[in-house]
N, C-alpha and C positions, 0 to 999 in steps of 0.2 A: 412447657413452651408457651409463649404468648401466641395468641391466635393470629392476629393481623398486624403487620407493620403500619406505621402512620404513612399518610400520603395525601396529595391534593384530591379534592372532590371533582369528579367529572360530570358530564351530562349523561342523560339516560341512553341516548343512541350511540354516541361516539366515545363515551368515557372522556379521557383526557386527550384523545386523538387530535382534536382541532387545535388545542393549545400547543401540542408537540409539533404539529405540522406548520403552524404559523412561524415558529422560531424554536427549533429543537434545542439550540444551544442555551438560549435564555431560560427555557422551560426546565431543562436538566439542572442548570446552575441554581435556579430558584428552589427546586426540590432539594438539592444538596444543602443549600443555605438554611432551609426551613426545617428539615427533618434529620433523622439520624443515619446510622450506618446502612440500614435497609429501608427502602422507600417503596411503597406499593402504589401503582396507578394502572389505569386501563388504557390501552392503545387499541381502539376499536374493540374487537371481540376478545382481545388477548389480555390476560392478567399478567402484568409485568412488574418485576422487582428490580430496582436500581441498587447496586452495591457501591458504596463509597469508601469502604475501608480496605486498604491494600492487603490486610491480612485475610479478609474474606475472598478477595479477588485471587490471591495466591492459592487458597484452598481449591477454588473452582478450577483454575487453570493448571495447577501443578499437583498438589498433594492428593486431591480427590478427583483428578481429571477423568478417571474411568467412570465416574458417576454421572457424567454430563455428556451431552451431545449437541450438535448444531440444531437449533430449533426449526420446526416447520411452521410457517405463518399462514397457511391456507391460501397462499398466493404463489403459483408455480412459476412466476416470471424469472426468479433467480435460478431455478432448476432449468428453465428453458435456455437461459443464457450460459450458465457455467456447468450444468449437468453434474456429472460425478467427478469433476476435477478436484485437485487437492484442497481447494477452499471449502467445498461442500460435501465431499464424500465422507463416509463413516466406516468403522469396522475394518473388515478384511480388505475392502476396496481401497480405503485410504492407506492402509499399511502397504499394500502392493504398489500403489502409485507413488507413495513417499519413497519406498525403497528404490523404485526405478529412477526417480528424479534426483536422488541424493548425489550420485557421482557428478552430475552436472554442476552442483553447487559445492563441491569439495573445495576447501580453502586453497589448495595448490592450483586448482583450475581457475578459480576466481582471480587469484593474483595474476595469473598469466593473461587475463583478459584486459589488463590495464591499458595495453597499447591499443587495443580495439576501441576502448572507451575514449581515449584521447584522440585517436584518429577521427572518429565521428564528430567529436566536439569541435576540433579545429576546422573540419569541413563545414560544420553548421554555422560557426560564428565568423567564418571568412567573409561572408557576404554582408556583415554588419558594417554600417557606415557611421562615421563620427557625426553626432548630432541627430541621428534619426531616432524615431520612437518605435518600439516593438512591443507587442503583447508578449510579455516574458513567459506567461503560462503556456501559450500556444507554441512559442519557440522551443521551450525546453521539452514540452511533451512530444513534439516532432523528433527532437533529438533522442529522447529516451525510447521511443518506438524503434528507431533505427538501431540503437544499441542492443535492445533486448532481442530483436529479430536476428541480428548478426551473432550475438553471444550465445543465444540459446537455441536458435533454429539453424545456425550455420549457413545463413542465406542473406542476401541483400534484399531490401525492400525498396521499390521505386518511390520517387517523390509523389507520383500520382497515387500509389497505394497508401502512402502515409496520409495524404490529404483525405483519401476515402475513409481511412480508419478514424481520423479526427472528426470528419463530418458526421459520422454515425455515433459518436460518443454522446452528443446532446440528447437524441431521443432515447438512447440506452440509459443515460443518467436520469433523465426526467421520469422514467418509469419507476425509479426507486426513491424518488423524493417522497417524504411522508405525506400521505393524503388519506384520511380516515374513510372517505367515500369509496376508495378503491375496493374495499372489502365487499361492497354492495354490488359490484359489477364484475361478473365472471370474466376471466381472461379471454374466453372465446367470443365475447361480444365485440363486434367490429367497430369499436370506438376509434376516433382519430388517433388517440394515444396508443392503443393496442396495435393498430395497423402500422404506425410508424415504428413501434418497437419491433414487431415481427420483421418488417422490411430491413431495419438496421441489422438485425441478427443475420438475415440472409446475405446482406452485403458483406458483413464482417466474415462470415464463413466462406464466402467466395474468395476473399483475399487470402485467408488461411489455406484454402484448397489450392490456390495458385502457388503459394510458397511450398506446400507439400509436394506438389507435382514437380516443381523444379528440383527438389531434393531426392525424389525417389531414384533408387539405384546408386546413390552416392553415400548411403548410410554406413558403409564400411571403408570409405576413403578418408584417411587422416587429413588430407589437404583441406577438408571442409570444416575442420574444427578450428575456430579462430584462436583457441588457446594454444595451438601448436603442439609441440612435443610434451609440454607440461600437462596439457589436457589429456592427451592420449595415455599418459603414464598413470592416470588415476584408475583405481580399481573399479570394475563394473558393478552393476546392481547385485550380482551374485556374491560379491566380495572377492572374486578372483580377478587377477589381471587379465585384460582383454587385448593384450598386445598393442598394436598401433591403431586400434579402432577409435574413431572420434567419440567424444563424450559430450558433445552438445546435446541438449534435451531431445531435439527432433530425431537425431540419429539413434539415440538410445530407445526412443519409443518406436521408431520404425523397425529396429531389430527385434524388439519385443513383439511387435505386430507380426513379423515374419514367423516368430516362434509360437504364435497363437496366444500370447499373453495379453494382447491388446486388441480390442475391437475397433472398428472405425469410429464408433461413438466415443470410446475411451480416448483415442488419439485426438479427436476434435475437441473434447472437453478440456484436456490438459493444455492444448495449444491456445485455445481462446482464453482460458484462465491465465496462462502465462503472459499472453500479449497484453491483456487488460491490466491485471494486477502488477505485472512486472514493469510497466512503464508509468502508470498513473500515480502511484504513491511517491515514487522518487521525483517525478516532475512537480508534484504538489509541494513536497518538502523543500525543493529548491526554489520554487516560486515564493513561498513564505520566507525563506532565508534571504533571498534578494530583497524582498520587501522590508524585512527587519534591518538588514544592513544599510539600506538606503536611509532609514530613519535613525541609524546609529553610526555616524561616520567614524567615530573612534574605533569601533569594533571592525568596521570595514577596512580601515587602514591596517589593522593587525592581520586580518585575513589576507590582504594584498601583500604584506611583507612575507607571510608564509608562502603564498603563491609564487612570489618572485624567487624564493629560495629553491623551489623544486622545479621551476619551469624555465626552459630555454628554447630557443628557436629550433635547435637541432635535436635535442634529446627529450623524449616524452617522459613525464613523471611516471614513476612506477608505483606498485603497491607498497614497496618499502618507503618511498618518499611520502606517500599518503599517511603512513603510520607516524611520520614525524610531524604532521600538521596538527599539533595538539590543540591550539586555540580554535582552528577551524572545526575540529571535532566537537569542541564545547559549544561553538555557535550552532552547529547542526542539532545537537541535543537540545539546546534551548529553543530553537525554532520548532522542533517536533514536540516539545513540551507545550509551548503556547498554541501551536497550530498543528495538532496531530492529524495527518491525512486520514487515517482510520480513527474516527472520533468515538466509536463505540463498538464493542463486541457483544455478541449474544450467545448464550448457552441455555440449555434446557435440562433440568434434572431428570434422570431416568426413574427416580423414585423420590419419595418425600425426603427432604434434607433439612438440616438445621443450620442456619446462617445468622449470625448476629443476635442469637436468642430467639429467632422466629422460625416457625415451620414454613418451608417453601414446598408447595405441592408438586408432585411430578407433573411434567408437561407445561409448567409455567415458564415464562420467558425471563431470563436473567439478563440485565443490562450491565456490562462492565465498561464504563465510559471513561476513555482516556481524557476527553475534554473536561470532565468534572474533576477527576482525581488530579490531573496535571495542574489544574488551576486552584487547587484547594489551599487555603491558608493554614490548614492543619499540617500540611507537609512542606509548604514553601513560604518563606518570608517574601512579602510583597509579590504575590503570585502573578499579578498583571504586568510586572516589570520585566523587561528583557535584560537578563543578567547571566552572561555565559560563565561568570565566575562561580556560579552555584554548582557547576559540574567539575570543579576541582575535587580530587579524591577525598580530601578531608571533610568537605561539606557534603559531598554525595553520600559518604558512608553513614552520615547521621540520619538519613531518611530510610523509611521502609522500602524493601526491594520493589514492591509493586506500586510504589507511588509514581512510577514511570514505566510505561509498557507500550511504547508505540508499535512494537512488533509482536504484541501478544506475549505468550509465554507458555511454558510447559511443553508437552509432546507436540502440540500443534502450533508452536511458534513459527513465525514466518520463515520459510526455507530460504528466502532471498535476502535476508538481513545483511549478510556480509557483502553480497553483490551490490545491494542498494547503497550502503554506506561508502564503499569504495567508489562507485560511480559518482555519487554526489560530491565527494571530496575532489575527485579528479576534474569534474566539470567546474567546480568552484575555482580550482587552481588555474585552469585554462582561461576562464572568463575573467577572473579578478586580476590576473597578471597582465591583461590587455585593456580592460575597460572598467570604468565606474558606471554603475546603473543607478539612475535617479527616478524614483517613483513619481508619476505625474497624474495619478488617478484620484478618485474620491476616497473617502474614509473606507477602509476595507470592510466589506460586507460578505457574509458567508451563507452558503446553502448546503443542506445535508442531502446526500444521496448514499450510494455505497461508500463513498469517501467524501471528505469535506472540501468543497470547491469554493473559490471566490464567486460571488454572484454577479460578476461584471468582468470585463477585460482588465488586465493588469499592465497598464502602459508604463514602460520604462524608457527614459531617454538615455542613449548610449553616448558616453564620452570616452574617447581614447585617452589612455594614460600617458 
């Protein structure tokens, strides 16, 4: 085995941390362009290895998944925010939480949520006026918050609560933007950033607490499952039918809490994880899709034609209608290729492993970057070009499986993948059947946090069709 993979030289104190913090996307791309399948660099105190070959990524996420875990970075902010929710838990805790959550994401139940998704979308865009300019990222994020709370918590969220959630996302997101100096300052030091982060968590938890209190005592009432009878027909976490019990996630967790299978902390961690992860990634995927469609009017016209075919004033498009939107599906795939909301995943080997001919020590951080792999000329012709046609089956089949992994992969793939894709297609159908959106902002600039966000508002002028 070779001793050390190649990589950029960093400085003595921060390694390559400052280069990464200045522009994580350019830094990772430059590394991929200059070195091989395995690239070593230092992010502050952490030895990090970037994997750029889909075969190695598939090994880590799928074939040898049991050899890896989510890494610890010596910064407990993510644990403070998400605790032992599905994104961060390991071992038996993760298995239990995944088992509990699975019925809420059963394909039958997800399909039955189409009407809820359309209803919220129509309500949100009803206030749009011809010629006005909206920040599409903010608009869609408010919509996806309402949808996730309704679909997975079986509750409504007030406009004031939605604004509260949105106002706290900035200090929460800022805490996870790359900054090598953060390792030098403990989380308990009352810096302005730490105080704002802690206050944002307190505010977010207060919103969650309010929703839970409104639902207590109703977790066995099928009227509270927005999926209706299709949702209640799904088998429960034990694998046995649970009669007419609602299968929204909050109802499932409250019943598990009553049985002693969930603590208050477990309940809180899952709901915060679901609220944040369940709305942010879909909102970002749609934001980038609207941006790309604005810059590619021919593709927009084809999406509009598909939207017209499935949308009428009286009948809401269904999950079956969404499956017929083949070109829209390709547009979404291409959008998430160019602008993956989750732009990198991290894993940590539990023991020394061999990847790409190099020994990777246990405890090192592995970066599996969607941003890098999705834009690699090794796997995509003209990778910077928006080309929905590359997702036709005959072209897609020629690429390695993990040349595209916006939802991760393996046992820990995103549980909300089907939910997110259905939601995105129905929102596109509703919006594009009524409006054309034209981007009127600066050249798109990005910033990295837990997810990849535009570094500025995303103004879109609305035109009635």
